[in-house]
Structures are given as C-alpha cells and as structure tokens.
C-alpha positions, 0 to 999 in steps of 0.5 A: 471898174469891176464887172463880176460874171457868175456862172450857173448851170440852170435857173432856180425854181421855187417849191412848186417847180416854177422857174425863177429869174435868178441863178440855180447852181453856182459853178464859177465866178470871175471879175473883170477890172478892165475892158477886154475878154474874160475867161471861157465859161465852164462846159456846164454853164448855161446862164450868167449873172453880170454885176457891175459898178460901171456902165459897160457894153457886154457880149455874153458869148464872144470876144470883142465887145463894142458899142453894138452889144448889150448895155449893162448900166452901173450898179445893176445886175443882169442875167444872160443865157450863154453858150457853154465854153464861150468867152465873155467880153466887155467894152468900157463906155467912152 
C-alpha cells in the first residue's frame, strides 16, 4: 500500500484567474504505507491531493479513519479541503 498526501496552500488558477481543480503552491508531501495516522499538515495547508495504489478509507482532518469515511479507490487521485495543522488518517479495506 502506498498513499501519497500532497499539501497545497491554494488551488491553482488559469491565466484569467479562474480556479482549477488542482493544487496551487505545493507545501509538503508524505507517504503512508500502512493504515493509521499521518503527520499533521503544515500550518498553511488548505487542500490535499491523495493518490493511492490501494483502495482506502480517508479521513482528511482527524485521526482514526474507519468505514464511515471517504472511499478513495485504488489508482485514483482525489482533492480534499482540510484544516491547517490537522492530522490525516487512512484505514485499509477488509
């Protein structure tokens, strides 16, 4: 399992100032190789990009992910709005 969480302080914009559904300025990145809690986000983090090679449940801004949290399918990428300084968490699917 590899779940990569990349942190951004904003969303990107096009040449006309329109928001794009991709990250803006990259702040940090962490890789999780097992279920559990990640490292707390940077104090400026507002959005995260999740890329995973395994289907997982993801809780973007609190410890203790379980089956009630967001499903991120294997080999996909998702963006989430998060609270600065919060701790992300993933749970493996049974």
